[in-house]
C-alpha positions in Angstrom: -132.0 -145.3 60.4 -129.3 -142.8 60.5 -127.6 -140.4 58.2 -124.4 -142.4 58.1 -126.0 -145.9 57.5 -128.2 -144.1 54.8 -125.0 -143.2 52.6 -123.2 -146.0 53.2 -126.5 -148.4 51.8 -126.7 -145.4 49.1 -123.0 -145.7 47.7 -123.4 -149.5 48.3 -126.4 -149.7 46.2 -124.9 -147.6 43.4 -121.7 -149.4 42.9 -123.7 -152.4 42.9 -125.7 -151.3 39.9 -122.3 -150.4 38.3 -120.8 -153.8 38.8 -124.0 -155.9 38.3 -126.5 -153.8 36.7 -129.4 -153.6 39.3 -130.9 -150.6 39.9 -129.9 -148.3 42.8 -132.5 -148.0 45.7 -133.8 -144.9 46.8 -133.1 -144.1 50.3 -135.7 -141.5 52.0 -137.2 -140.4 55.5 -139.2 -138.2 56.3 -138.9 -134.3 56.1 -135.9 -134.9 53.3 -137.9 -135.4 50.3 -136.1 -132.1 49.1 -133.1 -133.2 47.5 -131.9 -134.5 44.1 -128.3 -136.9 44.9 -126.5 -137.2 41.5 -124.3 -140.0 41.7 -121.2 -140.0 38.5 -119.2 -142.8 38.2 -115.8 -142.1 37.1 -114.4 -145.3 35.2 -111.5 -146.8 36.2 -111.6 -150.0 34.0 -113.7 -150.9 31.0 -116.6 -152.8 33.0 -117.6 -149.5 34.4 -117.8 -147.8 30.9 -121.5 -147.0 29.8 -122.9 -146.1 33.3 -121.9 -142.5 33.8 -124.6 -140.4 35.4 -127.5 -141.7 37.8 -130.1 -139.3 38.9 -132.1 -140.6 41.7 -134.6 -137.9 43.3 -135.8 -137.9 47.1 -133.0 -139.1 48.5 -131.8 -138.1 52.3 -129.6 -135.4 53.1 -125.9 -136.0 52.0 -124.9 -135.4 55.3 -121.6 -137.3 55.6 -120.4 -137.9 59.1 -116.3 -137.1 60.4 -117.2 -140.6 62.5 -117.7 -142.5 58.9 -114.5 -143.7 57.3 -113.5 -142.5 53.4 -116.1 -139.4 53.4 -115.4 -135.9 53.4 -118.1 -133.2 55.4 -120.5 -131.5 52.9 -122.7 -129.1 54.0 -126.7 -129.4 53.6 -127.0 -127.5 50.0 -125.0 -127.6 46.8 -121.5 -129.4 47.7 -119.5 -132.4 47.2 -118.1 -135.6 48.7 -116.3 -138.2 47.3 -115.5 -141.7 48.5 -112.2 -143.0 47.6 -111.8 -146.9 46.7 -111.9 -148.9 49.5 -113.0 -145.7 51.7 -116.0 -147.7 53.3 -116.8 -151.1 53.0 -119.6 -150.7 50.5 -118.8 -152.5 47.6 -116.6 -149.9 45.7 -113.8 -152.8 45.3 -116.3 -155.8 43.8 -114.4 -158.3 41.6 -116.4 -158.8 38.3 -115.9 -162.4 37.9 -118.3 -162.5 35.3 -116.0 -160.4 33.0 -112.9 -161.7 34.5 -112.3 -158.0 36.5 -110.9 -158.9 39.7 -109.8 -155.1 40.7 -111.6 -151.9 41.6 -114.5 -151.4 38.6 -114.8 -147.6 40.0 -112.0 -145.3 41.2 -114.4 -142.6 42.6 -118.0 -141.7 42.9 -119.1 -137.8 43.7 -122.4 -137.2 44.6 -123.5 -133.7 43.7 -126.4 -132.3 46.0 -128.8 -130.0 44.7 -131.8 -127.8 46.0 -134.7 -128.7 44.3 -137.9 -126.3 44.5 -140.7 -129.1 45.5 -144.4 -128.1 45.6 -146.1 -126.4 48.3 -146.0 -128.1 51.5 -147.3 -125.4 53.6 -149.9 -122.3 53.1 -151.0 -121.3 49.8 -149.8 -117.2 49.4 -153.8 -116.4 49.8 -153.7 -118.1 52.9 -150.2 -116.7 54.3 -151.2 -113.4 53.4 -153.3 -112.7 56.3 -151.5 -115.2 58.5 -151.7 -113.9 62.1 -151.3 -116.6 64.8 -151.7 -116.1 68.5 -148.8 -117.0 69.9 -148.3 -116.6 73.8 -145.1 -114.5 74.9 -142.9 -116.7 77.6 -143.5 -115.0 80.9 -141.3 -112.3 81.5 -140.0 -111.6 77.8 -138.9 -107.5 78.4 -137.5 -108.3 81.8 -135.5 -111.2 80.3 -133.9 -109.1 77.9 -133.5 -106.0 79.8 -131.6 -108.0 82.6 -129.1 -109.4 79.5 -128.5 -106.2 78.2 -128.2 -104.6 81.6 -125.7 -106.9 82.7 -123.7 -106.2 79.8 -124.2 -102.2 80.3 -120.9 -101.6 82.3 -118.6 -103.9 79.8 -116.6 -101.4 77.6 -117.3 -102.5 74.1 -113.7 -102.0 73.1 -113.9 -102.0 69.3 -110.8 -102.1 67.4 -110.2 -101.8 63.5 -107.1 -103.2 62.1 -106.7 -102.3 58.4 -106.9 -105.2 56.3 -105.0 -106.0 52.7 -108.3 -107.3 50.4 -106.5 -107.0 47.1 -109.1 -104.5 46.0 -108.8 -100.9 44.6 -112.2 -99.6 45.2 -112.8 -100.8 48.6 -110.9 -100.6 51.9 -111.6 -103.6 54.5 -110.8 -103.4 58.8 -110.7 -106.3 60.7 -113.3 -105.3 63.7 -113.3 -106.5 66.9 -115.6 -106.1 69.7 -116.5 -107.4 73.1 -119.7 -109.0 72.9 -121.6 -111.8 75.5 -119.3 -111.4 78.6 -117.0 -110.0 77.2 -115.8 -112.2 74.9 -114.3 -111.0 71.6 -116.6 -111.3 68.4 -115.3 -110.3 64.9 -116.5 -108.8 61.8 -115.3 -107.5 58.5 -115.7 -103.4 58.0 -115.9 -102.2 54.3 -116.0 -99.4 52.7 -115.4 -97.2 49.8 -111.7 -96.8 49.1 -110.4 -93.8 50.9 -113.9 -92.6 52.1 -114.0 -90.5 55.6 -117.6 -90.9 56.1 -120.2 -90.3 57.8 -121.8 -92.8 55.6 -124.7 -95.3 55.6 -124.0 -98.3 57.4 -125.4 -102.0 56.2 -124.8 -104.4 59.3 -125.2 -107.8 57.8 -126.1 -111.1 59.9 -125.2 -114.1 58.3 -127.3 -117.8 57.8 -126.9 -120.4 60.3 -123.5 -123.0 60.0 -121.7 -119.9 58.2 -119.1 -117.1 58.9 -118.1 -113.8 57.9 -116.2 -115.2 55.1 -113.7 -113.5 52.4 -113.4 -110.2 52.6 -114.4 -109.8 48.7 -117.5 -108.1 46.6 -118.9 -106.0 49.1 -121.9 -104.8 46.9 -123.0 -102.1 49.6 -119.2 -100.7 49.8 -119.7 -100.5 46.2 -123.0 -98.5 46.6 -121.0 -95.5 48.7 -122.2 -97.2 52.1 -120.1 -98.5 54.9 -120.8 -102.6 55.1 -119.9 -104.8 58.5 -120.3 -108.3 58.5 -121.1 -110.0 61.6 -119.0 -113.3 62.4 -121.4 -115.7 64.3 -119.7 -117.1 67.4 -118.9 -120.7 67.0 -120.5 -121.3 63.4 -118.5 -121.1 60.3 -118.4 -124.6 59.1 -120.5 -124.3 55.9 -118.5 -121.0 54.4 -114.8 -120.4 53.2 -113.1 -118.0 55.6 -109.6 -116.4 55.8 -109.8 -116.1 59.8 -111.1 -118.7 62.6 -114.4 -118.1 63.7 -115.5 -116.6 66.9 -115.2 -119.2 69.4 -118.8 -120.0 71.5 -119.1 -120.4 75.4 -121.2 -123.8 75.6 -123.7 -123.9 77.9 -125.7 -127.0 78.8 -126.2 -130.3 76.6 -127.9 -130.8 73.3 -128.1 -131.9 69.7 -125.2 -131.2 67.6 -125.7 -127.5 66.6 -127.2 -124.4 68.0 -130.6 -125.0 68.5 -130.7 -127.1 71.6 -128.2 -126.3 73.9 -129.8 -125.3 77.0 -133.2 -125.9 76.1 -134.4 -126.2 79.6 -133.0 -122.5 80.5 -133.0 -119.6 78.3 -129.9 -118.3 80.0 -127.7 -120.6 78.8 -129.4 -120.8 75.3 -126.8 -120.1 72.1 -128.9 -117.4 71.0 -128.6 -115.3 74.2 -124.9 -114.8 73.7 -125.3 -114.3 69.6 -128.0 -111.8 70.0 -126.0 -110.0 72.9 -123.3 -110.2 70.5 -125.4 -108.5 67.8 -126.5 -105.3 70.0 -123.2 -104.9 71.2 -122.1 -104.5 67.5 -125.3 -101.8 67.3 -123.7 -100.4 69.8 -119.9 -100.4 68.9 -120.7 -99.2 65.7 -122.2 -95.8 66.3 -118.7 -94.9 67.8 -117.1 -95.4 63.9 -116.0 -92.1 62.5 -116.5 -93.5 59.3 -120.7 -94.0 60.3 -123.0 -91.7 60.2 -125.6 -92.9 63.4 -128.7 -91.7 61.9 -128.3 -94.2 58.7 -127.8 -97.0 60.1 -129.9 -100.7 58.4 -129.9 -104.1 59.8 -129.9 -107.0 57.1 -129.8 -110.8 57.1 -130.8 -113.9 55.1 -132.5 -117.3 57.2 -130.6 -116.9 60.6 -129.5 -113.6 59.8 -133.3 -112.5 59.0 -133.9 -113.5 62.4 -131.2 -111.4 63.9 -131.9 -108.5 61.9 -136.1 -108.9 63.5 -134.5 -109.2 67.2 -132.3 -106.6 66.5 -134.8 -104.3 65.3 -136.9 -105.6 68.5 -133.9 -105.0 71.0 -133.1 -101.1 69.5 -136.9 -100.3 69.9 -136.5 -101.8 73.6 -133.5 -99.7 74.3 -133.8 -96.6 72.6 -131.2 -97.2 70.0 -132.0 -95.9 66.5 -132.1 -97.8 63.7 -133.1 -96.7 59.7 -134.6 -99.7 58.9 -134.3 -103.8 58.3 -134.2 -105.9 55.4 -135.0 -109.5 56.5 -134.9 -112.3 53.8 -136.7 -115.6 54.6 -136.1 -115.1 58.4 -135.3 -118.4 60.2 -136.2 -118.3 64.0 -139.8 -117.0 63.7 -142.9 -119.0 64.7 -141.2 -122.0 66.2 -143.4 -124.0 67.3 -144.9 -124.3 63.9 -142.1 -124.5 62.0 -140.5 -127.6 64.0 -144.0 -129.2 62.9 -143.6 -127.6 59.2 -139.9 -127.5 57.7 -138.4 -130.5 55.7 -135.1 -129.8 56.3 -132.8 -127.2 58.2 -132.0 -126.4 62.0 -135.3 -126.7 63.3 -134.5 -130.7 63.0 -131.9 -130.4 65.3 -135.0 -129.8 68.0 -137.3 -132.2 66.4 -134.6 -135.1 66.7 -133.6 -133.7 70.2 -137.1 -133.9 71.7 -137.7 -137.3 70.4 -135.6 -138.6 72.3 -136.3 -136.3 75.5 -140.4 -136.0 75.3 -140.4 -134.9 79.0 -138.4 -131.8 78.0 -141.4 -130.8 75.3 -143.1 -127.7 76.9 -140.2 -126.1 78.6 -138.1 -126.4 75.5 -140.8 -124.5 73.5 -141.0 -122.0 76.6 -137.2 -121.2 76.1 -137.3 -120.9 72.7 -139.8 -118.5 72.5 -137.3 -115.7 74.5 -135.4 -115.9 70.7 -138.4 -116.1 68.3 -138.9 -113.4 65.7 -142.5 -112.9 66.7 -141.9 -111.6 69.7 -139.1 -109.1 68.6 -140.9 -108.2 65.5 -144.1 -106.5 67.5 -142.0 -104.7 69.4 -140.0 -103.2 66.0 -141.0 -99.8 65.1 -139.1 -99.1 62.0 -139.9 -99.5 58.4 -139.1 -103.0 57.0 -138.2 -104.6 53.8 -139.0 -108.4 54.0 -138.8 -111.6 51.3 -140.6 -114.9 51.4 -140.0 -118.0 49.3 -142.8 -119.9 48.8 -141.0 -123.1 47.9 -138.9 -123.0 51.5 -138.2 -126.3 52.8 -136.2 -125.1 55.6 -138.1 -121.5 56.8 -142.1 -122.4 56.6 -143.1 -119.2 54.6 -146.3 -119.3 56.9 -143.4 -118.1 59.9 -142.2 -115.5 57.4 -145.6 -113.6 57.1 -146.6 -114.6 60.9 -143.4 -112.4 61.6 -143.9 -109.9 58.8 -147.5 -109.2 59.9 -146.5 -108.8 63.4 -144.2 -106.5 62.9 -144.8 -103.2 64.7 -147.6 -104.6 66.5 -150.1 -102.1 64.2 -148.2 -99.4 64.5 -145.9 -99.6 61.2 -147.3 -98.8 58.3 -143.7 -98.4 56.4 -143.3 -102.2 55.2 -142.7 -104.6 52.1 -142.7 -108.1 51.4 -141.5 -108.9 48.0 -142.6 -112.9 47.4 -141.4 -115.6 45.3 -143.8 -118.2 44.6 -141.4 -120.8 43.3 -138.2 -120.1 45.1 -136.9 -122.6 47.6 -134.7 -121.3 50.7 -132.7 -118.8 48.5 -135.4 -116.6 47.7 -134.5 -113.9 45.5 -130.8 -114.4 45.7 -129.3 -111.6 43.5 -132.5 -110.4 42.6 -133.4 -109.2 45.5 -130.0 -107.8 46.5 -131.0 -105.5 43.5 -134.6 -104.4 45.1 -132.2 -103.8 48.5 -129.9 -101.5 46.6 -132.9 -99.6 44.6 -134.7 -99.1 48.5 -131.2 -98.2 50.2 -130.6 -95.8 47.4 -134.0 -93.7 48.0 -133.6 -94.6 52.1 -130.2 -93.0 52.6 -130.8 -90.0 50.1 
């Protein structure tokens, strides 16, 4: 049963529960037992009084789709969707004959989608701590990335930085732009302490899947005295408030909705080849800024952003670009073959869905994804790193994080650290982890 149908059934069952007093059914699918949806009825008539809250665990992800009338698309994670009266044919306008009511019983239903930390579904800490899987690299991994970056070596980065009014007195902001994949424009925010002349340490931050560079407020790194670039991921941005449009992508090949399955038969057309090229060009462009000390640049990211930080650490080592460190939180895009087996939510399921419909593509698909797997970049990294892992993460299997952490430096880097959050979901340490990072940076940049 598809997600659209599930949501219609769910709302139907709930509205019937309100009008007829029957229990609302729990709708669930494999890999989707990690959510709780709370339905709140807003009473419109006396017939709806007395039933205000229903909490039902283990309901499928609340992803309303644009082709389902009356539903507003939320993001997987905390968010809401509203079902207006008569928005869908789901029983919201049921005549309640027993009470003589011939008008809508409920004016609206609001569903709140919560992240619910679940028991361990992957390895225990003791098992994962020493997890070092033997994952073969795709043939010609180094040559693939050398070819990709060589193709762009002759394209000027064409960096521009326009002052942007952020309505804050202690932080200055610039609207940053540079030439990324095949010269297409990529954007980011540059934040720095107000009036700073530099050279300053620089934190380059990469963003999670579906997000954007967002609204230019609240840079903890600028407040700490550093320059801070937030990179806009091309073609994404549906899950983040933003003041500006996202950088467009150049679509190549077919695939399921999302970024994971575009051109699974050929890594040259895959989305992450374009994104990682954009990111590496940012490393090069940022060194041209008078505000930045090129010897004190770190990369940082959570989830997809953590995968990007790993990839940039590996590519920087391969191309002789100096970095001072990498801060990697709950990184996505690592040990992807296992992650597609274990993940219970999130973008890995795009691959699962697509390969279920295209069985002959199975082997070629994972060979393609191997060119973007953080395990192989982590082995090439030669800088200090600070990881974090959430042991109840349903989106990024904890074992995949440990695999990347243990592969880091291929035995040649001893300055590496990992913070463990035994009872956290995908958000991991959140502000606590940011605090830890600020403490480390204070020492690293001194």
